[in-house]
Each structure stands twice: as C-alpha cells, then as structure tokens.
C-alpha positions as CSV (number, residue, x, y, z in Angstrom):
1,X,85.3,32.6,40.4
2,X,82.0,30.9,39.5
3,X,78.6,32.7,39.9
4,X,75.5,30.9,41.0
5,X,72.0,32.4,40.2
6,X,68.9,31.4,41.8
7,X,68.3,29.5,45.1
8,X,70.7,27.0,46.4
9,X,69.7,23.5,45.3
10,X,68.9,22.7,49.0
11,X,66.4,25.4,49.2
12,X,64.8,25.0,45.7
13,X,61.1,24.3,46.3
14,X,60.9,22.1,43.1
15,X,63.7,19.8,44.1
16,X,62.5,16.1,44.5
17,X,61.8,15.3,48.1
18,X,61.4,18.8,49.1
19,X,58.5,19.2,51.6
20,X,57.2,22.4,49.9
21,X,57.0,20.4,46.5
22,X,55.0,17.7,48.2
23,X,52.5,20.0,49.7
24,X,52.2,21.8,46.3
25,X,51.6,18.5,44.5
26,X,49.0,17.5,47.1
27,X,47.2,20.7,46.7
28,X,47.1,20.4,43.0
29,X,45.9,16.8,43.2
30,X,43.1,18.0,45.6
31,X,42.2,20.7,43.2
32,X,42.1,18.4,40.2
33,X,40.0,15.8,42.2
34,X,37.5,18.6,43.2
35,X,37.4,19.9,39.5
36,X,36.8,16.3,38.2
37,X,34.0,15.9,40.8
38,X,32.4,19.1,39.8
39,X,32.6,18.2,36.1
40,X,31.0,14.8,36.6
41,X,28.1,16.5,38.7
42,X,27.6,19.0,35.8
43,X,27.7,16.1,33.2
44,X,25.1,14.3,35.1
45,X,22.9,17.4,35.6
46,X,23.2,18.0,31.8
47,X,22.2,14.4,31.1
48,X,19.2,14.6,33.4
49,X,18.1,17.9,31.8
50,X,18.5,16.5,28.3
51,X,16.4,13.4,29.3
52,X,13.8,15.7,30.8
53,X,13.6,17.9,27.6
54,X,13.4,14.7,25.4
55,X,10.5,13.6,27.5
56,X,8.7,16.8,27.3
57,X,9.3,17.0,23.5
58,X,7.9,13.5,23.2
59,X,4.8,14.4,25.1
60,X,4.3,17.4,23.0
61,X,4.8,15.3,19.8
62,X,2.1,12.9,21.0
63,X,-0.3,15.6,21.8
64,X,0.3,17.1,18.3
65,X,-0.4,13.9,16.6
66,X,-3.5,13.2,18.8
67,X,-5.2,16.4,18.0
68,X,-5.0,15.9,14.2
69,X,-8.1,14.6,12.5
70,X,-8.7,10.9,13.1
71,X,-9.8,8.4,10.3
72,X,-13.1,7.8,12.0
73,X,-13.7,11.6,12.2
74,X,-12.8,12.1,8.6
75,X,-15.1,9.4,7.6
76,X,-18.1,11.2,9.1
77,X,-17.6,14.3,6.8
78,X,-20.5,14.1,4.5
79,X,-20.0,14.1,0.7
80,X,-16.1,13.9,0.9
81,X,-13.5,11.2,1.0
82,X,-10.6,12.7,3.0
83,X,-7.2,11.0,4.1
84,X,-4.4,12.9,5.8
85,X,-0.9,12.1,7.1
86,X,1.7,14.0,8.9
87,X,5.1,13.0,10.3
88,X,7.3,15.7,11.9
89,X,10.9,15.8,10.7
90,X,12.1,16.3,14.3
91,X,10.4,15.5,17.7
92,X,7.9,18.4,17.2
93,X,7.1,20.3,14.0
94,X,5.2,23.4,13.1
95,X,2.8,21.7,10.4
96,X,-0.8,21.8,10.9
97,X,-3.9,20.5,9.1
98,X,-7.5,20.2,10.2
99,X,-10.9,19.3,8.9
100,X,-13.9,20.5,10.9
101,X,-17.6,20.1,10.3
102,X,-20.0,22.2,12.3
103,X,-22.5,20.0,14.2
104,X,-25.5,22.3,13.7
105,X,-25.2,23.7,10.1
106,X,-23.0,21.1,8.6
107,X,-20.4,23.8,7.7
108,X,-17.0,22.3,6.5
109,X,-13.7,24.1,7.0
110,X,-10.4,22.7,5.8
111,X,-7.3,24.4,7.2
112,X,-3.6,23.8,6.4
113,X,-0.9,25.8,8.1
114,X,2.8,25.9,8.9
115,X,4.7,27.5,11.7
116,X,8.3,28.6,10.9
117,X,10.9,26.4,12.4
118,X,10.7,23.2,14.5
119,X,10.7,22.3,18.2
120,X,8.7,23.2,21.1
121,X,7.8,26.6,20.3
122,X,6.6,25.9,16.8
123,X,4.6,22.9,18.2
124,X,2.9,25.1,21.0
125,X,1.9,27.7,18.4
126,X,0.4,25.0,16.1
127,X,-1.7,23.8,19.1
128,X,-2.8,27.2,19.8
129,X,-3.8,27.8,16.1
130,X,-5.9,24.5,16.2
131,X,-7.7,25.6,19.4
132,X,-8.4,29.1,18.0
133,X,-9.7,27.8,14.6
134,X,-12.0,25.3,16.3
135,X,-13.4,27.7,18.7
136,X,-14.2,30.3,16.0
137,X,-15.9,27.6,14.0
138,X,-17.9,26.5,17.1
139,X,-19.1,30.1,17.5
140,X,-20.2,30.1,13.9
141,X,-18.1,33.0,12.8
142,X,-18.8,33.3,9.1
143,X,-17.3,36.7,8.4
144,X,-13.9,36.0,6.8
145,X,-12.4,39.2,7.9
146,X,-13.5,38.9,11.5
147,X,-12.5,35.3,11.6
148,X,-8.9,35.9,10.6
149,X,-8.6,39.1,12.5
150,X,-9.6,37.3,15.6
151,X,-7.3,34.5,14.9
152,X,-4.4,36.7,14.2
153,X,-5.0,38.7,17.4
154,X,-5.1,35.5,19.5
155,X,-2.0,33.9,18.1
156,X,0.0,37.1,18.0
157,X,-0.7,38.0,21.6
158,X,0.2,34.4,22.8
159,X,3.4,34.4,20.7
160,X,4.6,37.9,21.5
161,X,3.3,38.5,25.0
162,X,3.2,35.1,26.7
163,X,5.7,32.9,24.8
164,X,8.0,35.8,23.6
165,X,9.0,34.1,20.4
166,X,9.4,35.5,16.9
167,X,7.6,33.0,14.7
168,X,5.5,33.3,11.6
169,X,2.4,31.3,10.8
170,X,1.1,30.7,7.3
171,X,-2.4,29.5,7.2
172,X,-4.9,28.7,4.4
173,X,-8.6,28.3,5.3
174,X,-11.1,26.7,2.9
175,X,-14.7,26.3,3.2
176,X,-16.3,23.4,1.3
177,X,-19.4,24.3,-0.5
178,X,-21.1,21.5,-2.3
179,X,-21.6,22.5,-5.9
180,X,-21.1,21.3,-9.5
181,X,-18.1,22.4,-11.4
182,X,-17.3,22.0,-15.2
183,X,-20.9,22.3,-16.2
184,X,-21.6,23.7,-19.7
185,X,-24.5,25.7,-20.9
186,X,-27.0,23.8,-23.2
187,X,-26.6,24.6,-26.9
188,X,-29.6,25.5,-29.1
189,X,-29.2,24.2,-32.6
190,X,-31.3,26.1,-35.2
191,X,-32.0,23.7,-38.2
192,X,-34.8,25.6,-39.7
193,X,-36.6,28.8,-39.1
194,X,-39.3,26.8,-37.5
195,X,-37.4,24.0,-35.8
196,X,-34.6,23.8,-33.3
197,X,-32.9,21.4,-31.1
198,X,-31.4,21.8,-27.6
199,X,-28.3,19.8,-26.8
200,X,-27.7,19.2,-23.1
201,X,-24.0,18.6,-22.5
202,X,-24.4,17.7,-18.9
203,X,-26.2,14.3,-19.4
C-alpha cells in the first residue's frame, strides 16, 4: 500500500493554475511594485537633499572666499607688500587668514588660523573667528590676554552651546610694529691714547 504525504495535487496551493497561487502572485507583484515606487521616491528625495546640501556648501564656500583680504585691501597696508591665496581641499575648509589695519591708529594685525576638519561646521567656525577678531580690533583692544580671552569665550560659546560641535581652533595673531632689525652697535677703534675712530656698521 502506497502512502501519500501532504495535500492532494488538486488542492496544492502552489500548483500551476490554482486560484490561490494566482492571488498570491498578484499580491506579491503589488507589494513589489509599491516597494519599488517607495524606493524611487526615497532616491528622488535623497537626490534633492544632496543637491540642496551641495548648493548650501557652495554658497558657504563663496562667502568664505569673499571675506578673505582682497588684493586692493592688501595694497593699502602701509609699509608692507602682502599677497595671500587660499583654496579649500573640499567645498568648505577651516583655514583662515586675515590682515587688518585699524583706521584710526594704523595698527596692523595679521592672523592665521585653522579649524579642525572640513565641511560646513569648520567653515562656520572660521567665519565666526574672522568676525570676532575684526570686532575686537575695531574696539581697539590692545591687551593680549583680554583679546584672546574674549575671542576664546565667543568662539567656545558659539561652538558648544549653539552649533553643538566638538572642534578645535589654532590661531596665531601677530601685530606688525615698524622697526629695524639686524642693526649692530657702532664700534669704537682706539688707535692711540689720544685718538679714536667710530665705525658705523649701519651705513
């Protein structure tokens, strides 16, 4: 006697031509169609978001380049011949340099800085640094300790409390003071007890 396990062939739901199988296939096709539609919509949204971010980064990059010292501005700095160039490795970088001359007293400050990392956050911190340094100079803050304390407080609060980013900024601030360097003291040559000659090395 032969034994048969499972449903009879006539009742098997996966048998070709079975109504249950057709309904299951149609349902699977509908699910697949909906999933593909959702995936296409998600891909479109991602493409639009990427384009938006790319546009924002390009705008930030242009602003970053625009606030750097321009050629005409550098040519107006008295007593110095200065040229500068910066090209970010990515859309937006954290590099920063500035040459500022106070309108009233002619005080000249040269600052060079770098924010860790690249991208929008680093670029924003660089913009904040430029604005803060310029503001302190316009207020004629000449105390170095107060200058850097105020600058550090401004940047830290903006970075930690507003942007909530963990970035570091390295900044060198130089003040140009016109003076002579490399001068030597005059030499007095004693030839006799009653006669001497002074040699001026700076002629």
